[in-house]
C-alpha positions as CSV (number, residue, x, y, z in Angstrom):
1,X,-47.6,-16.0,-17.7
2,X,-47.0,-13.7,-16.5
3,X,-46.3,-10.0,-17.1
4,X,-44.4,-9.5,-13.4
5,X,-40.7,-8.9,-13.8
6,X,-38.3,-10.0,-11.3
7,X,-34.8,-8.9,-10.2
8,X,-32.4,-9.6,-12.3
9,X,-29.3,-9.3,-9.4
10,X,-30.3,-9.2,-6.1
11,X,-27.7,-7.1,-3.9
12,X,-24.3,-9.0,-3.6
13,X,-23.6,-11.0,-0.3
14,X,-20.6,-8.9,1.6
15,X,-17.6,-11.8,2.1
16,X,-16.4,-11.6,6.3
17,X,-13.4,-11.5,5.4
18,X,-10.0,-9.7,6.0
19,X,-6.6,-9.9,5.0
20,X,-4.4,-8.4,7.4
21,X,0.1,-7.6,6.3
22,X,2.0,-8.5,8.2
23,X,6.4,-7.6,8.5
24,X,8.1,-9.5,9.7
25,X,12.3,-11.2,9.7
26,X,13.5,-13.7,8.6
27,X,14.0,-14.7,11.4
28,X,10.8,-14.5,13.3
29,X,8.3,-15.9,10.4
30,X,8.1,-19.5,12.0
31,X,7.4,-18.7,15.1
32,X,4.6,-16.7,13.8
33,X,3.7,-18.7,11.6
34,X,3.5,-21.2,13.9
35,X,1.1,-18.5,16.6
36,X,-1.7,-18.0,13.3
37,X,-1.9,-22.2,13.4
38,X,-2.9,-21.8,16.8
39,X,-5.2,-19.2,16.7
40,X,-7.2,-21.5,13.5
41,X,-8.6,-18.8,12.1
42,X,-6.3,-18.4,9.2
43,X,-7.1,-20.2,6.1
44,X,-4.7,-18.4,3.2
45,X,-0.5,-17.7,3.5
46,X,1.0,-14.9,1.3
47,X,4.9,-14.6,2.3
48,X,6.0,-11.3,-0.4
49,X,9.3,-10.3,0.3
50,X,10.2,-6.5,0.7
51,X,9.3,-4.9,-2.5
52,X,6.2,-6.8,-2.1
53,X,6.9,-9.4,-5.3
54,X,4.7,-12.9,-4.2
55,X,7.4,-15.2,-2.7
56,X,5.2,-17.9,-1.8
57,X,1.2,-18.8,-1.7
58,X,-0.6,-21.9,0.1
59,X,-3.4,-23.1,1.8
60,X,-2.3,-22.8,5.1
61,X,-2.5,-26.5,5.6
62,X,-0.4,-27.0,3.4
63,X,2.6,-24.7,5.2
64,X,1.5,-26.6,8.6
65,X,3.7,-29.4,6.6
66,X,6.1,-26.7,4.4
67,X,6.4,-25.3,7.5
68,X,9.9,-26.7,7.7
69,X,10.7,-26.2,3.9
70,X,9.6,-22.3,5.1
71,X,12.4,-22.1,7.9
72,X,15.4,-23.2,5.1
73,X,14.6,-20.9,2.2
74,X,14.7,-17.8,4.1
75,X,17.7,-16.4,4.6
76,X,18.3,-15.3,7.5
């Protein structure tokens, strides 16, 4: 047995993630999502209304499949 103590926790690792808030009109939403997909560095898409209420939160791979539904669901 040893009398040495070890620290219980190390420095927490800092995530290399960030979020960006982008405001677009409903008719521009699909085009902007397509641009984000082309960039390839987006993992999750959160759609909010003008009051900040979450309308939809999906992983972007699912978002590609559901892209047509978003177009249909967002009023012009």
